[in-house]
N, C-alpha and C positions, 0 to 999 in steps of 0.2 A: 401327683398321681401315685396310686398304690403300686408298689413294685411288681406285684403279681399281674396287675392289669397291663403295665408296661411290658412285662415279660411275654404275655400272650400276643400283644400287638407286634412286638419285635419278631417273635418266632412265626407268627402268621405270615409276615412279609418275607422272612428268610426262606420258609418252606415253599412259598409261591415262586420266589426267584430261583430256588434250587431246582424245582421241577422244570422251569423254563430252561435253565442252563444245562441240565442233564439232557433235555431234548435237543438242545443245540449241539452238544458234544456228540451225541449218538448220530445226529444227522450228518455231521462231518464224516464220521466213519462209514456210514451207509453209502454216502456219495463216493468216497475214495475207494471203498472196497470194490466198486464196480469198474475201477480202472484196470487196464491190463497189468497184471502182476502175478507173482507166484503165490501159492498157498501159504508159504512161509511168511511172505511180506504182508499178506492180508491178516494172518494170525498175529503178527508182530504189532500191527495197528490196533487190533482189539485188545491185545495184552497191555500195550502202553496205556490205553484209555482206562482199563481196569486198575493198573498200577497207580496212575496219577490220581485216580479217584479213591485210592486206598481200599479197593474192593477185591483185589486179586485173591487173597487168601479165602475170603468168604465164597467167591465163585468156585475156586478149585475144590473146596470141600463138598460142593453139591454137584458139579459137572465134571465128567471124566475127560471130555475133549473141549477144545476152545473153538467154537464156531460162532459166526455172527448172529445167527438166530438165537442161540442160547444166551449170548451176551445181551442182546436186545430184551429178551424175555426177563432176564435177571435184573436189568436196570430199569425196566418199565413196571413190572407187576409182581415180581417174586416176593412173597411175604418174608423170605429169609434176608432180604436186603432192606434195611431201614432207610436207605437213601434213595430208593426207587421212586419213580415218578408217582406211582399210586400212593406210596407211603407219604410222600411229600405233600401231595394235594389233600390227602386225608388229614394229615396233621395241620395243614393250613386251615382247613374247614373247622377242625375241632378247636383250634386256638381262637378262631373268629367266633365260634359259638359261645365260647367261655366269656367273651367280652361283647356280646351282642348289643348291649345297651350303649356301648361306647362308639359303635360304628353307625354310620348312616344305613338306612334300609337298603340303598343301592349297593353299598359295599358288601353287606352280608349276603344279599341275593346273588351277587356274582360268585362269591366263594361257594355258596351252597349249590348253585346251578352247575358250576364247574364240576363239583364232585358227583352230582347226579348224572351229568352228561358223560363223565368218564366211565361210569358203570356201563352205560349203553355201548360206548365205543369198544370196550374190552369184551363185551358179550358178542359183538360182531367180529368180522374178519379184517377190519381196517389195518390193524397192526401187522398182520401177516401179509396182506396184499399190497399195502402202500404205507410202509412205516413213516416215510417222509411227510405224508399228509397228516398222520397222527401227530408227529412232532410239530408241524405247523399249527395244529389246533391247540396244543399245549402252549406254544409261544403266544398265540392270539389271546388265549384266556388270561395269561399273565399280563399282557399289555392292557387288556380290558380292565383287570383288577386295579392296576396301577393308575390308569387314567381316571377311573371312577373315584378312586380314593382322593386324588388331587383335585378332581372337579366337584366333589360333594362334601368333603369333610372340612370342618373348622381347622384353621392352621394353628392348632394348639399342640400340647405335648404329645397327644396321641399320634398325630401325623409325624412329628419328629422321630418318635420311636419306630414307626412304620418305615420311614425313610432310612433310618439308621440300619435296620435289619435288611432292607432291600440292597443298599449299596455296599454293606459289609459282605453280604453273600455274593454280590456281583463281582466284587474285587477278587474274592477267593476263586470264583469259577472262571473268570477271564484269565487269571494266571494259570489255572489248570488246563483250560482249552489250549492256550498258547504252548504250554509245556509238554503236552502230549507228544509233540513232534520230537522233543529232545529227551524225553524220559528214558531212563535206562541206558544212557551213554550214547544216544544217537548224535549225529553230527550237528555242530553249531552252524548257524548261517554264516557263510563266508563269501564276501564279494557278491557279484551279481549272477554268477554261473548257476544255472538250475537245469535239471532234467525236465523233460516234458511232464513226467509224472509229478515232480515237485511243483511245477506251475499249477497243475490242476488241484493239487492238495492245498496249496496256499490260497487259491481262488475259493475253494470250498470252505476253508477256515474263515476267510474274510466274510463270506456270505453267512456263515453260521453266527457271526456277531453283528450282522447287518452293517458290515463295513466295506463291502465291495465298491459301491458307488462313492462312498466317502473317500476311499483310497484313491480312486480315479480323480476325484475333485481336488484332493490335496496334492498328490504327487504328479498327476498327468503323465505318467511314464509306465514302464514295465513294472510288473510286480517283483519285488525282491524281499527275501526274508528279513533283512535288516530294517527295511522301511516298515514292514508289517509289525515287527517288534516295537519300533518307535511309535507307530500309530496306536497300538494296543496297550502301550505302557506309559508313554510320556506326553501324549497330547491331551490337553484338558478339553479340547473341542470335540473329541471323539467320545460319544456318550457312554460307551462300555469300556473305556480305557481304565487302567489302574489309577492314573492321576485324576480323571474325572470322578471316579468312585470315591477316592480319598478327599476330593473337594467337598463332596456331599456329606461324607462321614464326619469330617471336621466341622462343617457348618451346622449340622444337626446335633452333634455332640455339644457344641458350645451353647446351642439353644436350650438344652436340658441340663445345663451345668448345675451341680449341687456342691455341697461343702466338702465332699470327699473325692471329687472327680478331677481335680487339677492335674494330678499325676497322669491320669489316663489321657487327658487332653494333650499334655506334653508328649506323651508317647505317640499319639496319633499325629501330632504336629511334626514329629521327627520323621515318621514314615512319609508324610505328605511332602516334606522338604526334600527328602531323598529323590522323590519322583519329580518334583517341580524343578529342581536344579540339576537333575541328572542328565547325562549325555549318552546317547545310544552307543557311541563308539566305546565309551568306558565300560558299559554293561557287556557288550560283545567281547571286549578284550578280556574281561574277568570271567566270562562264561555265562551265557544266558540261562542255562539250566540252573546253575548255582544261584544266580540272582533271583530267579523265580521261586526256587525252593526256600530261600531266605525270606522272601516276601510272604510266602504262604505260612511260614512259621510265625512271622511277625503279625500277620492279619489274624491268625488264630489266637495269639496272645492278646491282641487288642479286643477280640470278642470276649475273651475270658475276663478282661479288665472291665469291660462295659457291663457284663453280667454281675461282677462283684460290686460295682458302684451303683448300679441302677435297678437291676433285675433280680430274679430269684437265682442265686449263685448255682453254677453248674456243679453236679456231683463230682467229687474228686475221684 
């Protein structure tokens, strides 16, 4: 497969997944911002999300005050934010259009219709009146895109590059969603003691990654931060966990192996092994924020290596 074709497929999937995960992260903050708390605590939550998304500086350059409505607008449709949901879904559609002949009709139509429907949603008042409903729509369209891809495309290199992009992006975003709680020196999870507000926060976080029912099935007990961290990092049977994502990244990376990719496969294998054989007690003892920060750096490096070996190299 031509590297440019692979590049478009890879980034089509990454941008679709990025839009979904941005919607998930925003929905957590929308839900938790409605809990009884001071204005300072609410602002801290929004600031932590901007910080972990590496968007704090760009936001501060445009907005004088930190308010939930401004953050939502910035992360959904602000043209100054290249990682916004609108920018992500637009880029996903443009990458799909560039390789229209490689995709099935169904896959292309999902990408195109999502972009068209998005224009209509943003012309209306849905985002202002019920942002959670808009975020659910974004998640649904991402699910639809993924399901149609798996259900209609030949299992060839095109699908492997789409899956690579999907799970590399998901690993990055799951780590960010989890780290929002600890970004900027917030407390690490210790023991089972939680305030009522913490309980609702962690419940919202689990729901944001479709993990609330899974948590109940696996642990059958009260929600604790340590178990949430274990579920979202180290369990391969949790679809959005870091380990589950690395399972898929490694599987698809091996499927597209070429003569220069052995070192990248070894790098991915090391990240996978750290999660596969890691223990949550060790991660918590070392500091969860530090562990997630290291993982985010490693997953970014892995993306750069994949671009170097298979795709159009990223600009330095």
